[in-house]
N, C-alpha and C positions, 0 to 999 in steps of 0.2 A: 241763267245758264245751267244746264244739267251736266252732271258728271256721273259716270258709272263704270262698274267692272263688268266686262262681258264674259259670260261663261263660254265653254267650248261650243255648245249648241248654237249660240248666236254667231260666233266667229265662222263656223262652218257654213252658215246660211247668210252671211252679212251682205251678199250682193243681191239677195232677193228683195225686190222693192217693198214688200210688206214689212220686212225686217228693217230696212234702211229708214223707213218712216218713223220707226220707234227708237232708233239709236240716240243715245245722249250726245250732247255737244262735245263733251270731253270724254274720250273712251280710254279704258285701261284694260289690260289682261293680267292675270296672275301668273306666277311661275308654274302653277298647276296646269293651267290651260296651255301655256307654252310647251310643257312637257307632253301633254296629250297630243298636241299638234305635231310635235317632233316624232312621236311614235307612229303617227298616221301613215306616212309614206311607206314605212317598213312593214305595216300590217295590211296594206292594200292587196286585194286579190288579183288585180290586173296591172300591167304597166301603165295603162292610161289613167287608172284611178290613182296610182302612185304619183304620177306626174301632176295630176290635179292637186293632190294633197301637198306635194312638195311646193308647188306654186303658191298655195294658200299660206303655208308656213313661211315662205320667204317674204310674201307680202306683209304678213303680220309682223315679222321680225324687222322689216324696214320701217314700219310705222310706229311701233310701240316697244318700250323697254318693259319687260314683265315686272310686276310688283313682287318682291320676294316674300316668301313665307318666313317671316321673322318672329322674334320673341312675342311681339304683340299679337300676331296671328296665332301663335301657339296657344296663348292664353284665351283668345277668342274661340279657338277650336273647342276648348273645354266647355265653354258656355253653349256653343252650338250643339255639341253632342248631348249635353245635359238637357237642353230644350227638346231635342228630338226624342230621346229616350223617355223623358218625362211626359211627353205627349203620346207614349205608347207605340212609337215607331222604331224601326231598326236602323242603325247607322252604318253597319258594315258594308252593305251593298252599294252605298252611295258615298263612299269615301272621298272621291275627287270633288263631288258636288259640295260636300260639307267643308272641305278644305277651301274651296272657293268662297263659300259663305263666310267662313272665318276671316279670310283675307279681306273681303268687302267690309265686314264688321270692324276689323282692326284699323281700317283706313277711312272709315266714315263714308263709304260709297254704297250706293244702291247696287244691287246685283241684277243684271239683265240676263234673262234666260228664256229658252224655248220650252223649258220643262219646269214650270212654276210649281207643279204638284210635288216635285222633289223637295221643295223648301217649305212645305206646310208645317207650321209650328214654330217658325223662326220670325214671325211678324214683329215680335217685340225686340228683336236683335238687329235685323237688317231689312231694309226695304227691298222687296223682290218685285221686279218689273217684268211682267209677262210680255214677251215679244212675239 
């Protein structure tokens, strides 16, 4: 049985059949993804898009309790940033992605993402599953 942390890009597309086929048996989201989803309806450019985003948020909230960004995740974040910078990449523009990677690392979960390139350099810390 597989378990994994879904990043925001996966949650946004999780009704897409090609995404569904790659989802783990046990799914979790981080508090970071929950926060990004909560901002979504407020940032939508049309009422229809806001309604879609609100519906997605409510669906996720009904299915999963977000994993908190706790002390273990804080320490993991240091490792994640060091790995990214050590690999010659910048960390600032990918703050939410790296917080998600730290949450996955701290909880021993693979990270499921539609943006695997954002996590290059973290292979020794967290399993990244391209969806």
